[in-house]
ZAKOLTI-958555 format. One line per 3 residues: for each residue x negated, y, z of N, C-alpha, C, O. Coordinates in steps of 0.1 Angstrom, whole numbers, plus 5000, padded with zeros to 4 digits. Layout:
<pts>
X,Y,Z,X,Y,Z,X,Y,Z,X,Y,Z | ...
</pts>
This chain:
<pts>
1450,6098,3373,1438,6106,3375,1442,6121,3377,1449,6127,3370 | 1436,6126,3388,1439,6140,3391,1431,6150,3382,1420,6146,3377 | 1437,6161,3380,1430,6171,3371,1420,6179,3380,1423,6182,3391
1409,6183,3373,1400,6191,3380,1404,6206,3378,1406,6210,3366 | 1404,6213,3389,1408,6228,3387,1399,6235,3398,1392,6229,3406 | 1400,6248,3397,1393,6256,3407,1399,6255,3420,1412,6256,3421
1391,6252,3431,1397,6251,3444,1403,6264,3449,1398,6275,3446 | 1414,6263,3457,1420,6275,3462,1417,6276,3477,1418,6266,3484 | 1413,6288,3481,1411,6290,3496,1421,6301,3500,1420,6312,3496
1431,6297,3508,1440,6307,3514,1434,6313,3526,1430,6305,3535 | 1434,6326,3527,1428,6333,3538,1437,6344,3543,1447,6347,3537 | 1434,6349,3555,1440,6360,3561,1430,6371,3564,1419,6368,3569
1433,6383,3561,1423,6394,3563,1421,6395,3578,1430,6394,3586 | 1408,6397,3582,1404,6398,3596,1403,6385,3603,1400,6385,3615 | 1404,6374,3596,1403,6360,3603,1389,6356,3603,1382,6354,3593
1383,6354,3615,1369,6350,3616,1366,6336,3610,1356,6334,3604 | 1376,6327,3611,1374,6314,3605,1374,6314,3590,1367,6307,3583 | 1382,6324,3585,1382,6326,3570,1369,6331,3565,1364,6327,3555
1363,6341,3573,1350,6347,3569,1339,6336,3570,1331,6335,3561 | 1340,6327,3580,1330,6316,3581,1332,6307,3569,1322,6303,3563 | 1344,6304,3566,1346,6295,3554,1341,6301,3541,1335,6294,3533
1344,6314,3539,1340,6320,3527,1324,6320,3526,1319,6318,3516 | 1318,6323,3537,1303,6323,3538,1298,6309,3534,1288,6308,3527 | 1304,6299,3540,1300,6285,3537,1301,6282,3523,1292,6276,3517
1313,6284,3517,1315,6281,3503,1305,6289,3494,1301,6284,3484 | 1303,6301,3497,1293,6309,3490,1279,6303,3490,1273,6302,3479 | 1275,6299,3502,1261,6293,3502,1261,6279,3495,1250,6275,3490
1272,6273,3494,1273,6260,3486,1275,6262,3471,1274,6253,3463 | 1277,6275,3467,1279,6278,3453,1293,6273,3448,1294,6270,3436 | 1303,6272,3457,1316,6267,3452,1324,6279,3447,1326,6289,3454
1329,6278,3435,1337,6289,3429,1351,6287,3433,1358,6277,3429 | 1356,6297,3440,1370,6296,3446,1379,6306,3440,1376,6316,3435 | 1392,6302,3440,1403,6311,3438,1408,6315,3452,1414,6307,3459
1404,6327,3456,1407,6332,3470,1421,6339,3470,1423,6348,3462 | 1429,6335,3479,1443,6341,3480,1445,6345,3494,1445,6337,3503 | 1447,6358,3496,1450,6364,3509,1465,6364,3512,1473,6371,3506
1469,6354,3521,1483,6352,3524,1489,6364,3532,1501,6365,3532 | 1480,6372,3538,1486,6383,3545,1489,6395,3536,1496,6404,3540 | 1484,6394,3524,1487,6404,3514,1498,6400,3504,1504,6409,3497
1501,6387,3503,1509,6382,3492,1519,6371,3497,1514,6360,3501 | 1531,6374,3498,1541,6365,3504,1542,6352,3495,1545,6341,3501 | 1540,6353,3482,1541,6342,3474,1529,6332,3477,1531,6320,3476
1518,6338,3479,1506,6329,3483,1509,6323,3497,1506,6311,3499 | 1515,6330,3506,1519,6324,3519,1528,6312,3517,1527,6302,3523 | 1539,6314,3508,1548,6304,3505,1541,6292,3499,1545,6280,3503
1532,6294,3490,1525,6283,3484,1517,6275,3494,1516,6263,3494 | 1510,6283,3503,1502,6276,3513,1510,6268,3523,1507,6256,3526 | 1522,6273,3527,1531,6266,3536,1536,6253,3528,1537,6242,3534
1539,6255,3515,1544,6244,3507,1534,6232,3507,1538,6221,3508 | 1521,6235,3505,1511,6224,3503,1506,6219,3516,1502,6208,3517 | 1507,6227,3527,1500,6223,3539,1510,6221,3551,1507,6215,3561
1522,6226,3550,1532,6225,3560,1530,6234,3572,1536,6231,3583 | 1521,6244,3571,1518,6253,3582,1514,6266,3577,1512,6268,3565 | 1512,6276,3587,1509,6290,3583,1496,6295,3587,1493,6307,3586
1487,6286,3591,1474,6290,3596,1463,6290,3585,1464,6281,3576 | 1454,6299,3585,1443,6300,3575,1430,6299,3583,1429,6301,3595 | 1419,6294,3576,1419,6291,3562,1426,6278,3559,1426,6269,3567
1431,6277,3547,1436,6264,3541,1430,6263,3528,1430,6272,3519 | 1424,6251,3525,1417,6247,3513,1425,6237,3505,1430,6227,3510 | 1427,6240,3492,1434,6231,3483,1426,6228,3471,1421,6238,3464
1424,6216,3468,1417,6211,3456,1423,6198,3451,1421,6188,3457 | 1431,6199,3440,1439,6188,3436,1447,6182,3448,1455,6190,3454 | 1445,6170,3451,1452,6164,3462,1445,6165,3475,1450,6160,3486
1434,6171,3476,1426,6173,3488,1430,6186,3494,1426,6197,3489 | 1436,6185,3506,1441,6198,3513,1436,6197,3527,1438,6187,3534 | 1429,6208,3532,1425,6209,3546,1431,6222,3551,1428,6232,3546
1439,6221,3562,1446,6232,3567,1440,6236,3580,1435,6228,3588 | 1439,6250,3583,1435,6255,3596,1422,6249,3601,1423,6242,3611 | 1411,6251,3594,1399,6244,3597,1387,6253,3601,1387,6265,3597
1377,6248,3608,1364,6253,3609,1356,6246,3599,1360,6236,3593 | 1344,6251,3596,1335,6245,3586,1332,6231,3590,1332,6222,3582 | 1329,6228,3603,1326,6215,3608,1338,6205,3605,1337,6194,3601
1350,6210,3608,1362,6202,3605,1364,6199,3590,1368,6189,3586 | 1361,6210,3582,1362,6208,3568,1352,6197,3563,1356,6188,3555 | 1340,6198,3568,1330,6188,3563,1334,6174,3568,1332,6164,3561
1339,6173,3580,1344,6159,3585,1355,6154,3576,1355,6142,3573 | 1364,6162,3572,1375,6158,3563,1369,6155,3549,1373,6145,3543 | 1360,6163,3544,1354,6161,3531,1347,6147,3530,1346,6141,3520
1341,6143,3541,1334,6130,3542,1343,6119,3538,1338,6108,3534 | 1356,6120,3540,1366,6110,3537,1369,6110,3522,1376,6101,3518 | 1365,6120,3515,1369,6122,3501,1356,6124,3493,1353,6135,3488
1348,6113,3491,1335,6115,3484,1337,6120,3469,1328,6127,3464 | 1348,6117,3463,1350,6122,3449,1351,6137,3449,1346,6144,3441 | 1359,6142,3459,1361,6157,3460,1348,6163,3463,1344,6174,3458
1340,6157,3473,1327,6163,3476,1318,6164,3464,1312,6174,3462 | 1318,6153,3456,1310,6153,3444,1314,6164,3434,1306,6171,3429 | 1327,6164,3432,1333,6174,3422,1331,6188,3426,1329,6197,3418
1331,6191,3439,1329,6204,3444,1314,6208,3445,1310,6220,3446 | 1305,6198,3444,1291,6200,3444,1285,6203,3458,1275,6210,3459 | 1292,6198,3468,1287,6201,3482,1279,6189,3486,1283,6177,3486
1266,6192,3490,1257,6181,3493,1260,6173,3505,1269,6177,3513 | 1254,6161,3506,1256,6152,3517,1247,6155,3529,1248,6149,3539 | 1239,6166,3528,1228,6168,3538,1231,6180,3547,1221,6186,3552
1244,6183,3550,1246,6193,3560,1242,6188,3574,1240,6176,3576 | 1241,6198,3583,1238,6195,3597,1223,6194,3598,1218,6192,3609
</pts>
């Protein structure tokens, strides 16, 4: 059984997709651990380690990882992980 922890959102300053993701998670009331990989090389290393790539935003929550996404892509991926959706408190009625 995976442990529940605060989801991590890896972002880059000035990234429009990162701003869109932050806005989405704020409206959903998701409490995030936000890590700016352009400011911290250790966070960049961690993001590359979990996702295999260097693009942001990248979302990590236990075993659920979505790399380099738009909000629509995130929601499509989240639909495949109903337990993560439930634990994050993101409703089923987007769109």
